[in-house]
N, C-alpha and C positions, 0 to 999 in steps of 0.2 A: 615028576618030571626033571624036577630041580635035580639028581642025580644024570639026571640022563644029561642035561644043560652041562653040565660043571663038564661029563663024559667030554660031548659033545664040541665046546671049551679047545678042553687041552687037546681032544683032538687034533681040531687046522693049526693051533700055536702051533704045533712040532711041527705039522704040513708045511708050515709056511715058512717057522725056522729051515724045518733042514731045505727050502726054495733057497731065504735068503742065503744064505749058511752053500751055496753054491755057487753063489753069484763073485765072481774073480776077484777080485781090491783092487785092482789096475781101471775094474768097467766100474764099480764103483766109485771111486776114484773121479772116475770122466764123470759121471754121470751129475755126482753134486758138485763138479766147476762148472760144468756145462751148465746148468738150475741156477748156480749162482749168476751167474754172470748174467743169464739172461734175466736174474729179474730186478738186478741195477739197474743195465737196458729196460726195462718196462719200468722204474721208479723215475731215474731219467728222463725217458720221455712224458712222464708224465706230467716231472716239473717241470720240465720245458713248456707242451701244453696249455698250463695255465697258465705260467709265465708268459709268453702269447697272447690267453688271450685279456689276460690283465692290460698290458697295450693294445686290447681293441677297444678296451674300457677303466676310458682313464677317467669318465665319472666316477666310478666305481673305486681308485683309490684308498679315496677317501674315506667313506665310510669302509675296504678294509681293512682304516689307518683305527680308527674311531675303534672298532669290532677286537682291534690285536690287543689298545690297550685297556680298554675295557678285560677281554681274560687275563694280560698281564696278570693288573689288579687283583684278580682273585683266589692270584698264586703269592699265598703269603711266604714262602722258603725262598730260603736265599738259597737255597740249597736246590731246588730245585726249578727256581732261576734258573742258574747258573748254568744246571745243565740242560734245560732247556734252550736258552740262549747259547749253547755250540752246535745247538746240530739244527736246530730255527735259519743259521749265517750260510748254508747249504743248499736251503731248502724253502726261505718267507722269511725275503730281507725286509718288510713288513714288522713284522714278530721280533725278528731280535733287535730292530732299531724299536720300539716300543719295552723290548726287555730292559736295552739300557735306558735308556732316559727313566725306567722303576728304578733300578740297579743305584745308578746316578743320585735319582730322589731319596731315595732310601739309605743313598752316605751324605747329602747332604745332611738330611735331619740331624742321625748320628753326630755331629759334630755342633 
C-alpha cells in the first residue's frame, strides 16, 4: 500500500507542476500583486475597525494600557522590544507607548 501511495503522490505532483507551469508568468505576477494588495487592504481595514472600537469604549483604554505594560514586561530581550516597537508603531499606539516606556526605564537602570 505504501508504494501505491508514493506512486499516486508522485503522479499528482507531476500533474500539478505541469498545470502550474502552463500559467503565464505575467498572469502569476498579476495574481500575486492582486492578492498582496487585498491582504494589505484587509489588514488596514481591521486596524481601522479596532481603532474605532477603542474610541467607542474609552473606559477600556486604561485596561488596554495595563495589559500592554504587563505584556511588555514579559519580554526580556531588548532586540525583541525594538523590533516589536517598529511593528506596533503602525498598528498599536498603546503598545508602542508601553515599549518606549520600558526601554526608557531600562536605560535609566543601566545608567
